[in-house]
C-alpha positions in Angstrom: 22.9 -7.0 -32.4 21.4 -3.5 -33.1 18.0 -2.7 -31.7 15.2 -3.1 -34.2 13.4 0.0 -35.4 9.6 0.1 -35.4 7.9 -0.5 -38.7 6.9 2.7 -40.6 3.4 3.9 -39.6 3.5 1.9 -36.3 4.1 3.7 -33.0 6.2 1.8 -30.5 4.1 0.1 -27.9 4.0 1.4 -24.4 5.6 -0.6 -21.6 3.0 -2.7 -19.7 1.9 -1.2 -16.4 2.5 -3.6 -13.5 -0.5 -4.9 -11.7 -1.2 -3.6 -8.3 -0.3 -6.8 -6.7 3.1 -6.8 -8.4 3.7 -3.2 -7.2 2.7 -4.2 -3.7 5.3 -7.0 -3.8 8.0 -4.8 -5.1 7.2 -2.1 -2.5 7.4 -4.7 0.3 10.6 -6.0 -1.1 12.1 -2.6 -1.1 10.9 -1.9 2.3 12.5 -5.1 3.6 15.7 -4.1 1.9 15.6 -0.7 3.7 15.0 -2.3 7.1 17.5 -5.1 6.9 20.2 -2.8 5.6 19.9 -0.5 8.6 19.7 2.5 6.3 19.3 6.0 7.9 17.1 8.4 5.9 18.6 11.9 5.3 15.4 13.8 6.2 16.8 17.3 5.4 18.0 16.2 1.9 14.5 14.7 1.2 12.9 17.9 2.4 15.2 19.9 0.2 14.4 17.6 -2.8 10.6 18.1 -2.4 10.8 21.7 -1.4 9.1 21.0 2.0 10.1 21.5 5.6 12.1 18.9 7.5 9.1 18.4 9.9 6.8 17.7 6.9 9.3 15.2 5.4 9.6 13.5 8.7 5.9 13.2 9.1 5.4 11.8 5.6 8.1 9.3 6.3 6.6 8.3 9.6 3.2 7.9 7.9 4.6 5.8 5.1 6.5 3.6 7.5 3.3 2.9 9.5 1.4 2.0 6.3 4.2 -0.2 5.0 4.5 -2.0 8.3 0.8 -2.6 8.4 1.0 -4.0 4.6 3.9 -6.2 5.6 2.0 -7.7 8.6 -1.1 -8.2 6.7 0.8 -9.9 3.9 2.5 -12.2 6.3 -0.8 -13.1 7.9 -2.4 -13.8 4.5 0.5 -15.6 2.8 2.9 -16.7 5.4 6.3 -15.2 6.0 8.2 -17.3 3.3 5.6 -16.8 0.5 7.4 -13.6 -0.9 10.7 -15.4 -1.1 9.5 -17.3 -4.1 10.6 -15.9 -7.4 7.6 -17.5 -9.2 5.8 -14.9 -11.3 8.4 -12.2 -10.5 7.9 -9.2 -12.8 11.4 -7.7 -12.0 14.2 -8.6 -14.4 17.8 -9.3 -13.2 
């Protein structure tokens, strides 16, 4: 089936911005994927991408890691460890 074209005179609607709580859940999900997958970050490649020094990229990653670990711990204290495994209200599509 071909995609429908918007009616003349109407602009297409913008995609809905996710709520902060949805973004937090998605970010923590991605962080967990990163941790359990034992992924190594290519800091020099990240530095080149952003046009910054390796040391600056490493420091940004270290600060982000600290914040995400704190968010994860706070989330577990508030909701329990198994709370985020539920798909109820999940805004990501398969």
